[in-house]
C-alpha positions in Angstrom: 40.3 90.2 -64.6 42.3 87.0 -64.6 44.9 88.6 -62.3 42.5 89.5 -59.6 42.4 87.2 -56.6 39.2 85.6 -55.4 37.4 87.6 -52.7 36.6 85.7 -49.5 33.0 85.6 -48.1 32.1 88.0 -45.3 31.3 86.6 -41.9 30.2 87.7 -38.4 33.0 87.7 -35.9 32.2 85.6 -32.8 32.0 87.5 -29.5 34.5 87.3 -26.7 34.6 84.3 -24.4 36.3 85.9 -21.4 36.0 88.9 -19.2 38.6 90.8 -17.2 38.0 93.8 -14.9 40.5 95.8 -12.8 40.4 98.0 -9.7 43.0 99.9 -7.8 44.1 98.7 -4.4 44.8 101.6 -2.0 47.0 99.5 0.3 48.7 100.6 3.4 52.5 100.3 4.0 51.9 97.1 6.0 49.8 95.6 3.2 52.4 96.5 0.6 55.1 94.9 2.6 53.2 91.7 3.0 52.1 91.5 -0.7 55.7 92.1 -1.7 57.1 89.4 0.5 54.5 86.9 -0.5 54.8 87.8 -4.2 58.6 87.5 -4.2 58.5 84.1 -2.4 55.9 82.7 -4.8 57.8 84.2 -7.8 61.0 82.4 -6.9 59.0 79.1 -6.8 57.4 79.9 -10.2 60.9 80.6 -11.6 62.2 77.3 -10.4 59.2 75.4 -11.6 59.5 77.0 -15.1 63.1 76.0 -15.2 62.2 72.4 -14.3 59.5 72.3 -16.9 61.9 73.6 -19.6 64.4 70.9 -18.7 61.8 68.2 -19.2 61.1 69.4 -22.7 59.0 67.0 -24.7 59.2 64.3 -22.0 56.7 66.0 -19.8 53.6 64.0 -18.8 50.9 64.0 -16.1 53.1 62.1 -13.7 55.9 64.6 -13.9 53.4 67.4 -13.5 52.1 65.8 -10.3 55.7 65.5 -8.9 56.3 69.2 -9.5 53.1 70.1 -7.8 53.8 68.0 -4.7 57.3 69.5 -4.4 55.7 73.0 -4.4 52.9 72.2 -2.0 55.2 72.0 1.0 56.7 75.4 0.3 53.4 77.1 -0.4 50.0 75.4 -0.4 48.1 73.0 -2.6 46.2 75.7 -4.3 49.2 78.0 -4.8 51.1 75.0 -6.2 48.3 74.3 -8.7 48.2 77.9 -9.9 52.0 78.0 -10.3 52.2 74.8 -12.3 49.3 75.8 -14.5 50.9 79.2 -15.2 54.2 77.4 -16.0 52.4 75.0 -18.4 50.7 78.0 -20.2 53.9 79.9 -20.5 55.8 76.9 -21.9 53.0 76.3 -24.4 53.0 80.0 -25.4 56.7 79.8 -26.0 56.2 76.7 -28.2 53.6 78.5 -30.3 56.0 81.5 -30.7 58.7 79.1 -31.8 56.5 77.6 -34.4 55.5 81.0 -35.7 59.2 82.1 -35.9 60.0 78.9 -37.9 57.2 79.6 -40.4 58.3 83.2 -40.7 61.9 82.3 -41.4 60.9 79.8 -44.0 58.8 82.4 -45.8 61.6 84.9 -45.8 64.1 82.4 -47.1 61.8 81.3 -49.9 61.1 84.9 -50.9 64.8 85.8 -51.0 65.7 82.7 -52.9 63.0 83.4 -55.5 64.3 87.0 -56.0 68.0 85.9 -56.1 67.1 83.5 -59.0 65.8 86.3 -61.1 68.0 88.5 -63.3 69.0 91.9 -62.0 66.3 94.5 -62.7 63.8 91.9 -63.9 60.1 93.0 -63.4 57.5 91.0 -61.7 54.9 89.0 -63.6 51.9 88.1 -61.5 50.3 86.0 -64.2 53.4 83.8 -64.6 54.0 83.8 -60.8 57.4 85.5 -61.1 58.7 88.0 -58.6 60.9 91.0 -59.4 64.7 90.8 -59.3 67.0 92.9 -57.2 67.8 96.3 -58.7 71.6 96.3 -58.3 74.5 93.9 -57.8 75.2 95.4 -54.4 71.7 94.7 -53.2 71.9 91.2 -54.6 75.1 90.6 -52.7 73.6 92.0 -49.5 70.5 89.8 -49.8 72.6 86.7 -50.4 74.5 87.3 -47.2 71.2 87.8 -45.3 69.9 84.5 -46.8 72.8 82.7 -45.1 72.0 84.5 -41.8 68.4 83.5 -42.0 69.3 79.9 -42.8 71.6 79.7 -39.8 68.8 81.1 -37.5 66.4 78.6 -38.9 68.7 75.7 -38.2 69.0 76.8 -34.5 65.2 77.3 -34.1 64.5 73.9 -35.7 67.0 72.2 -33.5 65.3 73.8 -30.4 61.9 72.8 -31.7 62.9 69.2 -32.2 64.4 69.0 -28.8 61.5 70.7 -27.0 63.8 73.5 -25.8 62.3 77.0 -25.3 63.7 80.3 -24.3 61.6 82.2 -21.7 62.5 85.1 -19.4 60.3 85.7 -16.4 60.0 89.4 -16.2 60.4 90.0 -19.9 63.4 89.9 -22.3 63.3 93.6 -22.9 63.6 94.5 -19.2 66.3 91.9 -18.8 68.3 93.5 -21.6 67.7 96.9 -20.1 70.0 96.0 -17.2 73.0 96.3 -19.5 71.8 99.6 -21.0 70.6 101.6 -17.9 71.6 105.0 -19.3 69.7 104.4 -22.6 66.7 103.4 -20.6 67.0 106.4 -18.2 67.2 104.1 -15.2 69.5 103.6 -12.4 70.2 100.2 -10.8 67.8 100.6 -7.9 64.9 101.7 -10.2 65.6 98.8 -12.5 65.8 96.3 -9.6 62.4 97.5 -8.4 60.8 97.0 -11.8 62.4 93.6 -12.2 61.2 92.4 -8.8 57.6 93.6 -9.5 57.5 91.9 -12.9 58.7 88.6 -11.4 56.3 88.5 -8.5 53.6 85.8 -8.6 50.2 86.7 -7.0 47.9 84.9 -9.4 45.2 82.4 -8.3 42.8 80.5 -10.5 39.2 80.2 -9.5 37.3 77.1 -8.5 33.5 76.7 -8.9 31.7 75.5 -5.8 34.1 77.1 -3.4 33.3 80.2 -1.4 33.0 83.3 -3.6 34.7 81.2 -6.4 38.3 81.4 -5.1 39.9 80.0 -2.0 43.4 81.3 -2.6 42.7 85.0 -3.2 39.2 85.7 -1.9 37.2 88.9 -2.5 33.8 89.0 -0.7 30.7 90.8 -1.9 31.6 93.7 0.5 34.9 94.1 -1.1 37.1 92.5 1.6 40.3 91.0 0.0 42.2 88.2 1.7 44.8 85.7 0.5 46.2 82.4 1.6 49.7 82.9 3.1 52.3 80.3 2.0 53.5 77.8 4.6 56.9 79.4 5.3 55.3 82.9 5.8 52.5 81.9 8.1 53.8 84.5 10.7 52.4 87.2 8.4 48.8 85.9 8.8 46.4 88.2 10.7 43.2 86.0 10.3 42.3 82.4 11.0 43.4 79.5 8.8 46.6 81.2 7.7 45.0 84.1 5.8 46.0 87.7 5.5 43.2 90.3 5.2 44.1 93.6 3.6 43.0 96.9 4.8 42.2 98.0 1.3 38.8 97.2 -0.1 37.8 96.3 -3.7 35.1 98.0 -5.7 34.7 96.9 -9.3 32.9 99.8 -11.0 32.9 98.2 -14.5 30.9 95.0 -14.7 30.5 95.1 -10.9 27.0 93.6 -11.0 28.1 90.7 -13.2 31.1 90.0 -10.9 28.8 90.0 -7.8 26.4 87.6 -9.5 29.2 85.2 -10.1 30.7 85.3 -6.6 27.2 85.0 -5.0 26.6 81.8 -7.0 30.2 80.6 -6.0 31.3 80.4 -9.6 35.0 80.5 -10.5 36.8 83.9 -10.6 40.5 84.2 -11.1 42.4 87.1 -9.5 45.8 88.6 -10.1 47.5 91.2 -7.9 50.3 93.3 -9.5 52.4 96.3 -8.6 52.9 99.2 -11.0 56.3 100.6 -9.9 56.2 103.7 -12.2 52.9 104.9 -10.7 53.5 103.4 -7.2 50.1 101.7 -7.3 48.7 98.2 -6.6 46.0 96.7 -8.8 43.8 93.6 -8.6 42.4 92.1 -11.8 39.4 89.7 -11.8 38.8 87.5 -14.8 36.4 84.7 -15.7 35.1 82.7 -18.7 31.6 82.9 -20.0 29.7 80.9 -22.6 30.2 82.4 -26.0 27.0 83.7 -27.4 26.0 82.1 -30.8 27.1 84.3 -33.7 24.2 86.3 -35.2 23.4 85.2 -38.8 24.8 87.5 -41.4 21.5 88.5 -42.9 20.0 89.3 -39.5 23.0 91.4 -38.5 22.7 93.5 -41.7 18.9 93.9 -41.6 19.1 97.5 -40.5 22.1 98.5 -42.6 25.7 98.7 -41.7 28.4 101.2 -40.8 31.5 100.5 -43.0 34.8 101.3 -41.4 38.2 101.8 -43.1 41.0 101.4 -40.5 44.0 103.8 -41.0 47.1 104.7 -39.1 45.8 107.9 -37.7 42.0 107.7 -37.9 38.9 105.5 -38.5 36.8 106.5 -41.5 33.2 105.4 -41.2 30.0 105.8 -43.3 26.5 104.6 -42.6 24.9 102.5 -45.5 21.3 101.4 -45.8 20.4 97.8 -46.7 20.7 98.7 -50.4 24.3 99.9 -50.0 23.5 103.6 -50.4 25.6 105.9 -48.2 23.4 107.9 -45.7 24.4 111.2 -44.0 27.9 112.5 -43.8 31.2 110.6 -43.5 32.7 110.3 -40.0 36.3 110.3 -39.0 37.6 109.3 -35.6 41.2 110.3 -35.1 43.7 108.6 -32.8 47.4 109.0 -32.0 49.4 105.8 -32.0 52.7 107.4 -30.8 54.0 107.3 -27.3 53.6 104.6 -24.7 51.5 101.4 -24.9 49.1 102.8 -22.3 48.6 106.0 -24.4 48.0 104.0 -27.6 45.5 101.8 -25.8 43.6 104.8 -24.5 43.5 106.4 -27.9 42.1 103.2 -29.5 39.4 102.9 -26.8 38.3 106.5 -27.2 38.1 106.2 -31.0 36.1 102.9 -30.8 33.8 104.3 -28.2 32.9 107.2 -30.5 32.4 104.8 -33.4 30.0 102.6 -31.3 28.0 105.7 -30.2 27.7 106.8 -33.9 26.4 103.3 -34.8 23.8 103.4 -32.1 22.6 106.8 -33.2 22.3 105.6 -36.8 20.1 102.7 -35.8 22.4 100.1 -37.4 23.2 96.8 -35.7 26.4 95.9 -37.4 29.9 97.4 -38.1 31.8 96.2 -41.2 35.6 96.1 -40.9 38.4 94.7 -43.0 39.9 91.4 -42.0 43.4 92.8 -42.1 46.6 90.8 -41.4 49.9 92.6 -41.9 52.0 89.5 -41.0 53.5 89.5 -44.5 53.2 93.2 -45.2 56.1 94.2 -42.9 58.6 92.0 -44.6 61.7 93.6 -46.2 61.1 91.7 -49.5 57.7 93.2 -50.1 58.3 96.8 -49.1 62.1 96.8 -48.7 62.8 100.3 -50.1 59.7 101.9 -48.5 60.9 102.0 -44.9 58.3 104.5 -43.9 55.5 102.3 -45.1 57.0 99.3 -43.3 57.2 101.2 -40.0 53.6 102.4 -40.5 52.3 98.9 -40.9 54.5 97.5 -38.1 53.1 99.9 -35.5 49.5 99.6 -36.6 47.7 97.5 -33.9 45.4 95.5 -36.1 45.0 92.5 -33.7 44.5 94.7 -30.7 42.1 97.0 -32.4 39.9 94.2 -33.7 39.9 92.3 -30.4 38.9 95.5 -28.5 36.3 96.4 -31.0 34.7 93.0 -30.8 34.7 93.1 -27.0 33.3 96.6 -26.8 30.7 96.0 -29.5 29.4 92.8 -27.7 28.3 94.9 -24.8 26.3 97.2 -27.1 24.7 94.3 -29.0 26.4 95.4 -32.2 27.7 92.7 -34.5 31.1 92.9 -36.2 31.2 91.8 -39.8 34.7 91.0 -41.2 35.1 91.4 -45.0 38.0 90.6 -47.4 40.1 93.8 -47.7 41.0 93.1 -51.4 40.8 96.2 -53.6 38.5 98.1 -51.2 40.6 101.3 -51.3 41.2 101.1 -55.1 37.6 100.4 -56.1 36.1 102.6 -53.5 38.1 105.6 -54.8 37.3 104.6 -58.4 33.5 104.4 -58.0 32.6 106.6 -55.1 35.1 109.3 -54.3 34.4 111.6 -57.3 30.6 111.2 -57.4 30.2 112.1 -53.7 32.5 115.0 -53.7 31.0 118.5 -54.0 32.2 122.0 -53.8 31.4 122.0 -50.1 32.3 118.4 -49.2 35.6 116.7 -50.1 35.5 113.0 -49.9 38.8 111.3 -49.2 40.0 108.0 -50.5 39.5 106.5 -47.0 35.8 107.7 -46.9 35.2 106.0 -50.2 36.9 102.8 -48.9 34.5 102.7 -46.0 31.6 102.6 -48.5 33.3 99.8 -50.4 33.8 97.8 -47.1 30.1 98.3 -46.2 28.8 97.3 -49.6 31.0 94.2 -49.6 29.5 93.2 -46.2 26.0 93.7 -47.5 26.7 91.5 -50.5 26.5 94.3 -53.1 29.1 94.9 -55.8 31.3 97.9 -55.0 30.6 99.6 -58.4 28.1 102.4 -58.2 26.0 102.3 -61.3 23.9 99.6 -62.8 24.7 98.3 -66.3 22.2 99.5 -69.0 19.7 96.9 -70.3 20.3 95.2 -73.7 19.5 97.1 -76.9 16.0 95.6 -77.1 15.2 96.6 -73.5 14.4 93.3 -72.1 16.0 90.7 -69.9 16.7 88.3 -72.8 20.4 88.7 -72.2 20.1 88.2 -68.5 19.2 90.3 -65.5 20.8 93.6 -64.9 23.9 93.6 -62.7 21.9 95.6 -60.0 18.2 95.0 -60.0 15.4 95.0 -57.5 14.9 91.5 -56.0 11.5 89.7 -56.3 10.8 90.2 -52.5 11.1 94.0 -52.8 7.6 95.4 -52.4 6.2 97.7 -55.2 9.1 97.0 -57.5 6.9 96.6 -60.5 4.8 99.7 -60.0 5.3 102.8 -62.2 7.6 105.6 -61.2 5.9 108.4 -59.2 4.8 111.4 -61.2 7.0 114.3 -60.8 5.5 117.5 -62.2 7.7 119.9 -64.1 10.7 119.3 -66.3 13.1 116.5 -65.4 16.1 118.3 -67.0 16.9 121.8 -67.9 16.2 121.2 -71.6 13.0 119.1 -71.2 9.7 120.9 -72.0 7.0 121.0 -69.3 4.7 118.0 -69.1 7.3 115.5 -70.2 6.6 113.5 -67.1 2.9 113.2 -67.7 3.2 109.7 -69.1 5.4 108.4 -66.2 2.5 106.3 -64.9 1.1 105.3 -68.3 1.5 101.6 -68.8 1.1 101.9 -72.5 4.1 104.1 -72.7 6.2 101.4 -71.2 4.8 98.1 -72.6 2.6 98.7 -75.7 4.3 98.4 -79.1 4.0 101.3 -81.6 3.9 103.9 -78.8 5.9 107.0 -79.5 7.9 106.5 -76.3 9.8 103.6 -78.1 11.6 106.2 -80.2 12.8 108.1 -77.1 16.3 107.6 -75.8 16.8 105.1 -73.0 16.7 106.4 -69.4 17.6 104.5 -66.3 14.9 103.7 -63.8 14.8 105.7 -60.6 15.7 102.7 -58.4 18.1 103.1 -55.5 21.7 103.0 -56.5 22.2 99.4 -55.5 18.7 97.8 -55.4 
């Protein structure tokens, strides 16, 4: 047991602090032309502002931010300038966080390769001594030594950029920008690529402001669904309403969370809007978002008061099993399959569908919590850990752990279901060891993933994963300590005798053997013939 790592405590995942809803805009040709012209104009201003912010690097301060905002106000408006500079600041900060993450990743890779290069060829790992395995062949050792030099060169460049405050950001996306040089591989022509590039670089985002009419003065959506936007100063000839505004013919109807959105705009609370164009579908969309006060996390014991549904996340399905408060599996195992191949939209829809079925099952079971593994595959995709198993590395790389957990937390919050995160250590191994075979029958085959879902649920409930209780000491008392699994003092009727079950308990027991089940003398008085009988485990629940 000395080689096992310490299992972290389970905790209730806090709920989401933001809301985003989307609706399609059925715009006319005139509306589309105006939105495109305004979006391209503001996008050019956003690109210039991002370039200016990148040149300032670490020398940026509040005064330089005010200068940038004043220079944009004359070419747009005060509120558009505020939205552009704030979006620039957020994008630069995101690039800096990505830069720090890349630096940490490169350092871990370099340390891992150096440790393996220092070991003899073919040396085995020794976890107790903290030694990693060596490379198998001289060819592999040579290839890794060359990769080490490449990673060190990349690290030197990233550290120099980080020290100078220099970031590399592409408005519109690096992948789409590189696709311009590989149009045939992307199945695009220049005109189609140009349309997508222009749509991605448009800027039609406005932050909300509490106290203003319907929570936003730049992009305004009224309770009746009328959408209007402030036209930048150079494009005032496009306005069709007073005060330099353009009112679209299309109306907005938020079906999802519509009442919550109406309550906010009625109270003039801040709501941010973003209008974007999907070139592939030929559609326009508007997204409304706002922040809300995060609800206090439910205490762990209160969340688990009605049992839990343990979930084992896999590449192609979610394995779930309902457990009572004592950790006993109830009913049949559930499996919710999903297909993570194809486009990002297809994967997202598959995840939503699987999670919706999981939440419905939890409501039907009467449980108020779902237990999931707190997975993090940041190190699991490295070549040094699974270098020869490319298939497993690809499987882990495409598994959307962060997106799945974030979406589950968001969807469960609307159903008043708590999400409990547990340490994933040894859940699959111990679940298969203690639960897979005992629960399998001739008509029901339990998979390793089903058994892992029980292990996850029992760990969330605070029970050990092992199935059976240890027998009492040879003298049948608690002199050597309590049993590993024992009824707690607060459990009612725990000291009462077992109920009388008429008839034989086993195939070889004679009738009437259970007649003394309620006889206190048979259990406590010395000299009773029952003391010479073989020990038999109490009929407590499996994990009381």
